[in-house]
C-alpha positions in Angstrom: 0.0 0.0 0.0 1.2 3.5 -0.8 0.3 6.8 0.9 1.8 10.3 0.9 5.0 10.1 2.9 3.7 12.6 5.5 0.8 10.2 6.3 3.2 7.2 6.3 5.3 8.9 9.0 2.3 9.2 11.3 1.4 5.6 10.8 5.0 4.6 11.5 5.1 6.6 14.7 1.9 4.9 15.9 3.4 1.5 15.2 6.4 2.6 17.3 4.2 3.4 20.3 3.5 7.1 19.8 0.0 8.0 20.8 0.2 11.8 21.2 1.8 14.4 18.9 2.2 18.1 20.0 2.5 20.7 17.3 1.1 23.4 15.0 0.1 22.7 11.3 1.1 25.0 8.5 1.1 25.0 4.7 4.6 23.4 4.7 3.9 20.5 7.1 0.2 19.9 6.4 1.0 16.6 4.7 2.2 15.3 8.1 -1.3 15.9 9.4 -3.0 13.9 6.7 -2.3 10.6 8.5 -2.7 11.6 12.2 -6.3 10.7 12.7 -6.2 7.7 10.5 -3.3 6.4 12.4 -5.2 6.8 15.7 -2.9 9.5 17.2 -4.1 12.3 19.3 -2.9 15.7 18.3 -2.5 18.5 20.9 -2.6 22.0 19.3 -0.1 24.3 21.0 -0.3 28.1 20.8 3.4 28.4 19.9 6.0 25.9 18.8 8.0 26.6 21.9 4.9 25.4 23.9 4.7 22.3 21.6 8.3 21.4 22.4 7.9 21.8 26.1 4.7 19.7 26.0 6.6 16.9 24.3 9.3 17.2 26.9 6.8 17.1 29.8 5.0 14.2 28.2 8.3 12.2 27.8 9.3 12.8 31.4 6.0 11.7 32.7 5.4 8.7 30.5 8.9 7.4 30.0 8.2 7.3 26.2 9.5 9.7 23.6 7.7 13.0 23.1 7.0 14.0 19.5 6.5 17.5 18.1 5.5 18.5 14.5 6.7 21.9 13.4 6.9 23.8 10.1 9.9 25.0 8.1 11.9 28.1 9.3 10.2 29.9 12.2 8.5 26.8 13.4 11.8 25.0 13.7 13.6 28.0 15.4 10.7 28.4 17.9 11.2 24.8 19.0 14.9 25.1 19.4 14.7 26.3 23.1 12.7 23.2 24.2 15.1 21.0 22.3 18.0 22.6 24.1 16.3 22.0 27.4 15.7 18.4 26.5 19.3 17.9 25.5 20.7 19.2 28.8 18.2 17.2 30.9 18.4 14.0 28.9 14.8 13.9 27.7 13.8 11.8 24.6 12.1 14.3 22.2 11.8 13.8 18.5 11.0 17.0 16.5 9.9 16.4 12.9 9.8 19.4 10.6 9.3 20.2 7.0 12.0 21.9 5.0 12.3 23.6 1.7 13.4 21.5 -1.3 16.1 23.9 -2.4 17.8 26.8 -0.5 20.9 27.1 -2.6 19.6 28.2 -6.0 16.4 30.0 -4.9 15.9 33.0 -2.5 12.9 34.7 -1.1 10.9 31.6 -0.3 8.4 31.4 2.5 10.1 30.4 5.8 13.5 30.2 4.2 16.6 29.8 6.3 20.2 29.5 5.2 20.5 26.1 7.0 17.8 25.1 9.4 19.2 21.6 9.7 22.5 23.0 11.1 20.5 25.3 13.4 18.8 22.4 15.1 22.1 20.5 15.2 23.3 23.0 17.8 20.8 21.9 20.4 20.1 18.3 19.4 22.0 15.0 19.6 21.6 15.0 15.8 19.7 16.8 13.1 19.3 15.1 9.8 17.5 15.6 6.5 15.7 12.6 4.9 16.0 12.7 1.1 13.9 9.6 0.4 11.1 7.7 2.2 13.5 4.9 3.2 15.9 7.5 4.7 13.0 9.0 6.7 12.0 5.6 8.1 15.6 4.7 8.9 16.2 7.9 10.8 13.0 7.5 12.8 14.0 4.0 13.8 17.5 5.2 14.6 16.0 7.9 17.0 13.8 5.4 18.8 16.7 2.9 19.1 19.0 5.4 20.5 16.3 6.6 23.0 16.1 3.0 24.2 19.8 2.1 24.6 21.7 5.3 24.9 21.6 8.5 26.9 18.2 9.9 25.8 18.6 13.2 24.0 16.5 15.1 21.4 16.7 14.4 17.7 15.5 16.5 14.8 14.4 15.1 11.4 13.5 17.3 8.5 11.7 16.2 5.4 11.5 18.2 2.1 8.0 19.4 1.3 7.8 17.6 -2.1 8.9 14.4 -0.5 6.2 14.7 2.2 3.6 15.1 -0.6 4.9 12.2 -2.7 3.7 8.6 -2.6 5.7 6.2 -0.4 5.5 2.5 0.3 4.7 1.3 3.8 7.4 1.7 6.4 9.2 -1.5 7.5 8.4 -3.5 10.6 10.0 -2.2 13.8 13.6 -3.4 14.3 14.6 -5.6 17.2 14.3 -3.9 20.6 17.6 -2.4 21.7 18.9 -2.7 25.2 21.3 -0.6 27.2 24.9 -1.8 27.7 25.5 -4.1 30.6 28.7 -3.8 32.6 31.0 -6.8 32.7 30.8 -8.9 35.8 34.4 -8.0 36.6 33.4 -4.3 37.0 30.5 -5.2 39.2 32.8 -7.3 41.4 35.3 -4.4 41.5 32.7 -1.9 42.5 31.4 -4.2 45.3 34.9 -4.8 46.7 35.6 -1.1 46.7 32.3 -0.2 48.5 32.7 -3.0 51.2 36.4 -2.1 51.9 35.7 1.7 52.2 35.7 3.3 55.6 33.4 6.1 54.6 31.6 5.4 51.3 29.2 8.0 49.9 26.7 7.6 47.1 25.5 10.5 44.8 22.4 9.5 42.9 21.4 11.4 39.8 18.4 11.3 37.5 20.0 8.5 35.5 19.5 6.2 38.5 15.7 6.7 38.8 14.9 3.1 37.9 16.8 1.8 41.0 14.5 3.2 43.7 13.7 -0.2 45.1 17.3 -1.2 45.4 18.8 2.0 46.8 17.4 1.8 50.3 18.6 -1.7 51.0 21.9 -0.9 49.3 22.6 1.9 51.7 21.7 -0.2 54.7 23.9 -3.0 53.6 26.9 -0.8 52.9 26.5 1.7 55.8 27.1 4.4 53.2 25.8 8.0 53.3 24.1 9.6 50.3 23.3 12.8 48.4 21.0 13.1 45.5 21.0 15.7 42.7 17.9 17.7 42.0 17.0 15.2 39.3 17.5 12.3 41.7 15.2 13.5 44.4 12.9 10.7 45.7 15.5 8.0 45.2 16.4 8.0 48.9 13.8 8.0 51.6 13.6 11.4 53.3 14.0 9.7 56.8 17.0 7.6 55.8 19.5 8.3 58.7 22.5 8.9 56.5 20.8 11.0 53.8 22.3 14.4 53.3 19.4 15.4 50.9 19.6 17.4 47.6 22.0 20.0 49.0 25.1 19.5 46.9 24.8 23.2 46.0 25.5 24.2 49.6 29.2 25.2 49.6 30.1 23.3 52.7 28.8 20.0 51.2 32.4 19.9 50.0 33.4 19.2 53.6 31.4 16.1 53.5 32.6 15.0 50.1 36.2 15.5 51.1 35.8 13.1 54.0 34.6 10.2 51.9 37.3 7.7 51.0 35.0 6.4 48.2 32.4 8.4 46.2 30.0 6.4 43.9 28.3 8.7 41.4 25.5 7.0 39.7 23.7 8.5 36.7 24.9 12.1 37.1 27.4 14.2 35.3 27.8 16.4 38.4 27.6 19.5 36.2 27.7 23.2 37.3 23.9 23.2 37.7 24.2 20.3 40.2 26.9 21.9 42.3 26.9 25.6 41.5 30.7 25.5 41.6 33.3 24.4 39.2 33.9 20.9 40.7 33.3 19.0 43.9 36.1 18.6 46.4 36.3 14.8 46.2 39.6 13.5 47.4 38.9 9.8 47.7 38.5 7.3 44.9 35.5 7.6 42.7 33.3 5.1 40.8 31.4 6.7 37.9 28.4 4.7 36.6 26.9 6.3 33.5 25.7 5.6 29.9 27.5 8.6 28.5 31.2 8.1 27.6 31.7 11.9 27.8 30.8 11.7 31.5 33.1 8.7 32.1 35.9 10.5 30.5 36.0 12.8 33.6 37.2 9.8 35.7 40.6 10.4 37.2 43.5 7.9 37.3 42.7 5.2 39.7 38.9 5.7 39.5 36.5 3.1 38.1 34.5 4.1 35.1 31.6 1.8 34.3 29.5 2.3 31.2 26.1 0.9 32.1 22.6 1.8 32.9 23.0 3.2 36.5 19.7 1.8 37.7 20.5 -1.7 36.4 24.0 -1.6 37.9 22.8 -0.5 41.3 20.1 -3.2 41.3 22.8 -5.8 40.5 24.9 -4.5 43.4 22.0 -4.8 45.8 21.4 -8.4 44.7 25.1 -9.4 44.8 26.1 -7.8 48.1 24.0 -10.0 50.5 25.9 -13.0 49.3 29.2 -11.4 50.5 28.4 -9.6 53.8 25.9 -9.0 56.5 24.4 -5.5 57.0 27.2 -3.1 58.0 27.1 -0.6 60.8 26.7 3.0 59.7 30.0 4.5 58.5 28.9 8.0 59.2 27.6 9.8 62.3 23.8 10.0 62.1 23.6 13.0 64.4 26.1 14.9 62.2 24.1 14.1 59.0 20.9 15.4 60.7 22.6 18.5 61.9 23.9 19.3 58.3 20.4 18.9 56.9 18.9 21.1 59.5 21.6 23.8 59.0 21.1 23.7 55.2 17.3 24.0 55.5 17.8 27.0 57.7 20.1 28.6 55.1 17.4 28.1 52.4 14.8 29.6 54.7 17.0 32.7 55.3 17.7 33.1 51.6 14.1 32.9 50.6 11.9 34.0 53.5 8.5 32.4 53.5 9.2 29.7 51.0 10.1 26.9 53.3 6.8 27.1 55.4 4.8 27.1 52.1 6.7 24.1 50.9 6.1 22.3 54.2 2.4 23.0 54.2 1.9 21.8 50.6 4.1 18.8 51.1 1.9 17.7 54.1 -1.4 18.3 52.3 -0.9 17.2 48.7 -1.1 13.6 47.3 2.2 11.6 47.2 1.6 10.5 43.5 1.5 14.2 42.4 3.9 15.1 39.6 5.4 18.6 39.7 6.7 20.8 36.9 8.5 23.9 38.0 9.9 27.0 36.2 13.1 29.0 36.8 11.7 30.9 39.8 12.9 31.7 43.3 10.2 29.5 44.8 11.4 26.4 42.9 15.1 27.1 43.6 14.4 26.8 47.3 11.8 24.0 47.0 14.3 21.7 45.2 16.4 21.7 48.4 13.7 21.3 51.1 10.8 19.5 49.5 11.5 15.8 49.8 9.8 13.7 47.2 8.3 10.3 48.1 9.2 8.8 44.7 11.7 9.6 41.9 10.9 11.2 38.6 8.0 13.2 40.0 9.5 16.7 40.1 10.7 18.1 36.7 12.7 21.3 36.4 14.6 23.0 33.5 17.8 22.3 35.3 20.5 22.5 32.6 19.5 24.9 29.9 17.6 26.9 32.5 14.9 28.4 30.3 12.0 30.5 31.5 8.5 29.5 30.5 9.0 25.7 30.8 6.6 24.8 33.6 3.1 25.5 32.1 3.5 23.7 28.7 5.6 20.9 30.2 2.9 20.4 32.9 0.3 20.2 30.2 2.3 17.5 28.4 2.7 15.6 31.8 -1.0 15.8 32.5 -1.8 14.5 29.0 0.5 11.5 29.7 -1.1 10.8 33.1 -4.8 11.2 32.8 -6.6 11.0 36.1 -3.4 11.5 38.2 -2.5 14.8 39.9 -0.1 17.3 38.2 1.0 20.6 39.7 2.6 23.5 37.8 4.8 26.0 39.7 5.8 29.2 37.9 7.0 32.7 38.8 5.3 35.8 37.8 7.9 36.7 35.1 8.5 33.3 33.6 4.8 32.5 33.5 4.3 35.2 30.9 6.8 33.5 28.4 4.3 30.8 27.6 1.1 32.1 29.1 -1.0 31.5 26.0 -0.6 27.7 26.5 -3.1 28.2 29.3 -5.7 28.0 26.5 -4.5 24.5 25.7 -5.1 23.4 29.3 -8.6 24.9 29.2 -9.3 23.3 25.8 -8.3 19.9 27.1 -10.1 20.3 30.4 -7.0 19.5 32.4 -7.4 19.7 36.2 -4.1 21.5 36.5 -3.3 23.8 39.5 -0.9 26.5 38.4 0.8 27.9 41.5 1.9 31.4 40.5 4.6 32.8 42.9 4.4 36.5 42.5 7.2 38.6 44.0 6.7 41.3 41.4 10.2 41.1 40.0 13.1 38.9 38.8 14.0 38.2 42.4 16.9 35.9 41.9 18.5 38.2 39.4 18.1 41.2 41.6 19.9 39.3 44.4 22.7 38.3 42.0 23.1 41.9 40.7 23.2 43.3 44.2 25.9 40.8 45.3 27.9 41.8 42.2 27.5 45.5 43.2 25.4 46.2 40.0 22.4 48.5 40.4 19.4 46.2 39.8 17.6 48.7 37.6 16.2 46.2 35.1 14.5 43.6 37.2 10.9 44.9 37.7 8.2 44.8 35.1 4.6 45.8 35.3 2.6 42.7 35.9 -0.9 42.1 34.4 -3.9 41.2 36.5 -3.1 37.4 36.4 -6.5 36.4 37.7 -8.4 38.5 35.1 -6.2 36.9 32.4 -6.9 33.4 33.6 -10.6 34.1 33.6 -10.4 35.5 30.0 -8.9 32.1 29.0 -11.7 30.3 30.8 -9.6 29.1 33.7 -10.6 29.1 37.3 -8.8 31.3 39.8 -7.9 31.4 43.5 -6.0 33.9 45.7 -5.3 32.2 49.0 -4.1 34.5 51.8 -2.9 31.8 54.3 -1.4 28.3 54.2 -4.6 26.4 54.9 -6.4 28.2 52.1 -3.5 27.5 49.8 -3.5 23.8 50.4 -7.3 23.7 50.0 -7.1 25.7 46.7 -4.6 23.2 45.2 -6.7 20.2 46.3 -9.8 21.8 44.9 -7.9 22.4 41.6 -7.0 18.7 41.3 -10.8 18.0 41.3 -11.8 20.8 38.9 -12.8 20.4 35.2 -10.0 22.6 33.9 -6.9 24.5 35.0 -6.8 26.8 38.1 -4.4 29.8 38.4 -3.6 30.1 42.1 -2.1 33.5 42.6 0.3 33.3 45.6 1.8 36.6 46.9 5.0 36.5 48.9 3.2 38.1 51.9 1.0 35.1 52.4 0.2 34.6 56.1 2.4 31.8 57.5 
């Protein structure tokens, strides 16, 4: 059977497990829309391609499957570059498929023309390729899904010329054999176990790449007597009440004192980048074990360290299974009282840096459901919350950690809510960043998503003001006139709330989870604590 290639692509995506596509149609990519309904795929119409990209990102983080976005030539592609850059830095599997002009060398003045849009996408994606035949399009799609499955997940961009999309094409081939992630040799597993059991003060650092090991990590810490940190992306991997858990406070400068004491540091599924530490490098003086899928991360290992290329979750699970055959549970290698004191001190520091945020976090954490998934934006509230709001399970708080773009939370939360119908999703945004992608509120209304949008309004770019003040720069460009957020929300058809105390705030969020559409909850910084 033959169909236009644009339709065949949608059918192929459905056969590869794609059930939702986020995007905006245009005259250049309309052939991609010919097959969506026939293939049985739901399309979510964004208000801007940036929103479509963030929705695909949020969907991927919530579902564990690839997020897919359809965009047009030129400005459609450039608009989605920011979400693709965010997905790259945070290891999110997003596939953006765009149309492209058939010729940009001999002709000028065409609609949506760019000098080289493929190269533009290549700057923020794992790869950006142009398919010049139906078979090439099919091969590149399968390559993307194979790499999502077995390598560090990062965004890909595929562009297809307009005439090729319109032309007839044979059916795509059957799906290839399912790829699996690399497994470390038994010798490396044995070496890691020997190192941990012989260490006097072992310390684990769990990153987002270790999310699948949640069931193994608690017993592993008990059996080894090791202490632990998590990165922001690894929150929920260690139980909040674990006695040797230092929390998600690697960014606290004196966490280096702890790291320097460890004679063995096992880093699982984290690159320990600047945005994990907020300093150039950690003060790790003991031996290290690096467990990661990415060879670039493993290349950071020093002489004498052990670099293991493997899925961190699978490797940790294998350690947990193998260790009981070799040892009984060990006594704690660290002083529990000292760990508790460090966590208490760091929490007090966060409270001092962002007055009022810690009590709000505590009230919400106590009242809201444990299966709630949170999407936060680059805002003062989220910066503090990531250090003090312990998550009961991993992979349930998503933040634009690496690329650090404003406007992420709302569209990403929409994608997450689409991926988890019937389960609670919370959006946290600041007053400034919310306005970057505010029109996507219309999508949440259109879809009837019960999405509470917690809008932290300090009336300015608070974190930037603080940074400029510390640098002795007059903060004369950090305040903008805000709109009436509640009136805007009502204009879109959303519900609103303006709680003035913590009890009313918790009640407003719970009511929003049960609503028939989104609720903008305007939270001023002078809320009664």
